[in-house]
C-alpha positions in Angstrom: 98.9 132.9 75.4 100.7 133.7 72.1 101.3 131.0 69.5 103.8 131.4 66.7 102.6 129.9 63.4 104.8 129.0 60.4 102.5 130.6 57.8 104.6 129.2 54.9 104.8 125.6 56.0 102.6 122.9 54.5 100.9 122.0 51.2 98.2 124.6 51.6 100.3 127.5 52.8 99.8 130.3 53.3 96.0 130.4 52.7 94.8 127.5 54.9 97.4 128.1 57.5 96.4 131.8 57.9 92.7 130.9 57.9 93.2 128.2 60.6 95.2 130.5 62.8 92.6 133.2 62.5 89.8 130.7 63.4 91.8 129.6 66.4 92.2 133.3 67.4 88.5 133.9 67.2 87.4 130.6 68.8 89.9 130.2 71.6 91.1 133.7 72.2 94.7 132.8 71.3 97.0 135.5 70.1 99.0 134.4 67.1 102.1 135.6 65.2 102.1 134.6 61.5 105.6 134.2 60.3 106.3 134.3 56.6 106.6 136.5 53.5 104.6 139.5 54.8 102.9 140.5 51.5 101.7 136.9 50.9 100.5 136.5 54.5 98.7 139.8 54.5 97.0 138.9 51.2 95.9 135.6 52.8 94.5 137.5 55.8 92.5 139.7 53.4 91.2 136.7 51.6 89.8 135.5 54.9 87.6 138.6 55.0 89.8 140.7 57.3 90.5 144.2 55.9 92.9 144.8 58.8 94.8 142.6 61.2 92.6 141.7 64.1 93.9 142.7 67.6 96.1 139.9 68.9 97.3 138.9 65.4 100.7 139.9 64.2 102.8 139.3 61.1 106.6 138.7 61.3 108.3 138.9 57.9 110.6 136.1 56.8 111.8 136.1 53.2 112.6 132.4 52.7 110.7 129.1 52.8 111.8 125.7 53.8 110.9 123.3 51.0 110.3 119.5 51.4 113.3 118.8 49.2 115.6 120.9 51.4 118.2 118.9 53.5 117.0 119.1 57.1 120.6 119.0 58.4 121.7 122.0 56.3 118.6 124.1 55.7 119.1 126.3 58.7 122.6 127.3 57.5 121.4 128.1 54.0 118.0 129.6 54.9 118.5 131.6 58.0 115.6 133.9 57.1 113.1 131.1 56.5 109.7 131.3 58.3 110.7 128.1 60.2 114.1 129.5 61.3 112.7 132.8 62.3 109.8 131.2 64.2 112.0 128.9 66.1 114.3 131.7 67.1 111.3 133.7 68.3 110.2 130.7 70.4 113.7 130.3 71.9 113.8 134.0 72.8 110.4 133.9 74.5 108.5 136.0 71.9 105.8 133.3 71.8 104.6 130.4 74.1 104.6 127.7 71.5 105.1 127.1 67.7 103.0 125.3 65.1 104.2 124.3 61.7 102.8 122.1 58.9 106.2 122.1 57.1 108.9 119.5 56.7 108.9 117.1 59.7 112.7 116.5 59.4 113.5 120.2 59.2 111.2 121.1 62.1 112.7 118.4 64.3 116.3 119.4 63.3 115.5 123.1 63.9 113.8 122.5 67.2 116.8 120.4 68.4 119.3 123.1 67.2 117.5 126.3 68.2 115.3 126.0 71.3 117.2 122.7 71.9 116.1 119.6 73.9 115.6 119.7 77.7 118.9 119.2 79.4 119.3 115.5 80.1 116.9 114.3 77.4 118.8 112.2 74.9 116.4 112.5 72.0 113.2 114.4 71.3 110.3 112.2 70.3 107.0 112.7 68.4 104.0 111.9 70.4 100.8 111.7 68.4 97.5 111.1 70.2 95.6 108.2 68.7 92.0 106.9 69.1 91.5 103.6 71.0 88.5 101.7 72.3 89.3 103.2 75.7 89.3 106.7 74.4 92.8 107.8 73.3 96.5 107.0 73.9 99.8 108.7 73.2 102.3 106.9 70.9 105.9 107.8 71.7 107.9 107.7 69.3 106.3 107.6 65.8 109.1 108.5 63.5 111.7 110.9 65.0 114.1 108.2 66.0 114.3 105.0 63.9 117.4 103.7 65.7 117.0 103.7 69.5 118.7 102.5 72.6 116.9 101.2 75.7 117.6 104.5 77.4 115.8 106.4 74.6 112.7 104.2 75.1 112.9 104.6 78.8 112.8 108.4 78.4 110.0 108.1 75.8 108.0 106.2 78.5 108.4 109.1 80.9 107.7 111.8 78.3 104.5 110.0 77.3 103.4 109.4 80.9 103.9 113.0 81.9 102.1 114.2 78.7 99.2 111.9 79.4 98.9 113.3 82.9 99.3 116.9 82.1 97.6 117.3 78.7 95.3 114.3 78.4 94.3 114.5 82.1 94.9 110.8 82.8 95.4 110.5 86.5 97.7 107.4 86.6 98.5 106.5 82.9 99.3 102.9 82.0 102.5 102.6 80.1 102.9 99.7 77.6 105.9 98.7 75.5 104.8 98.0 71.9 106.0 94.5 71.1 105.2 91.3 69.2 104.0 89.5 72.3 102.9 90.1 75.9 105.5 87.9 77.6 108.6 89.7 79.1 111.0 87.6 77.0 109.3 88.5 73.7 110.9 90.7 71.1 114.4 91.7 70.0 117.2 92.7 72.3 116.1 96.3 72.3 112.6 95.4 73.6 113.9 92.9 76.2 116.4 95.4 77.6 113.8 98.2 77.6 111.3 95.9 79.4 113.9 95.5 82.2 114.3 99.2 82.6 110.6 99.9 82.5 109.9 97.2 85.0 112.4 98.8 87.4 110.9 102.2 86.9 107.5 100.7 87.6 108.6 99.0 90.8 110.1 102.3 91.9 106.7 103.9 91.5 107.9 106.4 88.9 105.6 105.1 86.1 102.7 102.6 85.9 104.2 100.0 83.6 101.8 97.3 82.5 104.3 95.3 80.4 104.5 94.5 76.7 101.5 95.2 74.6 100.6 94.0 71.1 99.2 96.5 68.6 95.8 94.9 68.5 95.5 95.1 72.3 96.8 98.7 72.2 93.9 99.7 69.9 91.4 98.1 72.3 92.6 100.5 75.0 95.1 98.4 76.8 97.4 101.3 77.7 97.4 105.1 77.8 101.0 105.4 76.7 102.5 103.2 73.9 106.3 103.2 73.9 108.0 102.4 70.6 111.1 103.2 68.5 110.3 105.6 65.7 110.4 102.8 63.1 107.8 100.5 64.5 105.8 103.4 65.9 105.5 105.0 62.5 104.4 101.7 60.9 101.6 101.4 63.6 100.5 105.0 63.1 100.3 104.8 59.3 98.6 101.4 59.6 96.0 103.0 61.9 95.4 105.9 59.5 95.1 103.6 56.5 92.7 101.2 58.3 90.5 104.2 59.3 90.3 105.3 55.7 89.6 101.8 54.5 86.8 101.3 57.1 85.1 104.6 56.2 85.4 103.8 52.4 83.9 100.3 52.8 81.1 101.6 55.1 80.2 104.1 52.5 80.0 101.4 49.8 77.7 99.3 52.0 75.4 102.1 52.9 75.0 103.2 49.2 74.5 99.7 47.9 70.7 99.6 48.0 67.6 101.5 49.0 67.4 99.6 52.3 71.0 100.5 53.3 70.5 104.1 52.2 67.5 104.3 54.6 69.7 102.7 57.3 72.4 105.3 56.6 70.0 108.1 57.2 69.1 106.6 60.6 72.7 106.3 61.8 74.0 109.5 60.1 75.0 111.2 63.3 76.7 108.1 64.7 78.7 107.7 61.4 79.7 111.4 61.6 81.0 110.9 65.1 83.0 107.8 64.1 84.5 109.7 61.1 85.4 112.5 63.4 87.2 110.1 65.8 89.3 108.7 63.0 90.1 112.1 61.4 93.7 113.2 62.2 92.6 116.8 61.5 90.5 116.7 64.7 93.6 116.2 66.8 95.4 118.9 64.7 99.0 118.2 65.5 101.7 116.1 67.1 103.9 117.5 69.9 107.6 117.2 69.8 108.3 115.9 73.3 111.6 116.6 75.0 112.2 120.0 73.3 112.7 122.8 75.9 109.8 124.9 74.4 106.4 123.6 73.0 106.6 122.6 69.4 103.6 121.1 67.5 103.8 119.5 64.0 100.7 119.7 61.9 100.1 117.4 59.0 101.6 118.7 55.7 98.2 118.5 54.0 96.4 120.3 56.9 93.3 122.4 56.0 92.2 125.4 58.1 90.2 123.2 60.5 93.3 121.1 61.3 95.5 124.1 61.8 92.9 125.6 64.1 93.0 122.4 66.2 96.8 122.4 66.0 96.9 125.9 67.5 94.6 124.7 70.3 96.8 121.7 70.9 99.8 124.0 71.2 98.0 126.3 73.6 97.1 123.3 75.8 100.7 122.0 75.6 102.1 125.4 76.7 99.6 125.8 79.6 100.1 122.2 80.9 103.3 122.4 82.9 104.6 119.4 81.1 108.1 120.8 80.4 108.5 121.9 84.0 107.6 118.3 85.1 110.3 116.8 82.9 112.9 119.3 84.0 112.1 118.6 87.7 112.3 114.8 87.3 115.1 114.4 84.7 117.4 112.6 87.1 115.0 109.7 87.4 114.9 109.3 83.6 118.6 108.5 83.3 120.2 105.1 83.1 123.0 104.7 85.6 
């Protein structure tokens, strides 16, 4: 298994990106190709204590870097030798099994759509982050790639999320819920009502396990394994979850440091608190898959440290090994609206 890593993408590039990729190589036996300005990437490798490139680690030179301020729609015309463009062409041409980047989300999505392209028949690629719930975890599809959606888009998001949950999360019969403001079928705007009709039909045909509308609070309590949303509402839910996690940890810290009694209590539950912090840390997941692209692409957070990049490489490896893309290609006809 060979993972292409955009070594120049992200706030902490190339140092943390290279370090994380090397950690993934050592921990998981994954071969990696580091794409970026060769001299800078090699220097980062040396700073990680490696005098020579380890066996299974390559560097592919790319002279340009996609910046956050670059226009995603035009950057691949202006910067054809950027690490992101070179990496995506390598992925398209089969030089690697998956690609990881912590760079610009918009540029990565645009490039993935233009270069390896979407799976034939998929209308729009979607971002599918895995989020923690009381029941374990769920996939939220979409969380920001498509702010304006049609019912057909959301129907396909349901299939994408369901197949990903089966193949990667190992959920035998994933429950699919439509994120909405109420549980009743008539709740929500026209998009949600029309999507509910399509998902109900897909459920009755036995193609997905649709459990109906689901409110955000019930979703967090484990009411579904797949949460279907347009990118606008999905992104709000994801950011609210991240913010709530940070607030909860901050307030708990204040409580436990408030007196001698609570400091003693903190010592007694230290391991449990560490486990909760780990559950709420996006870096433990590592990255978000772009579902619907013809080759595996994983987006790591822009501020990812080495640990998060290591986990993103592992997610990319799992994605590439899962058979998810083959499932979508084999069942694409059932995902279309007549």
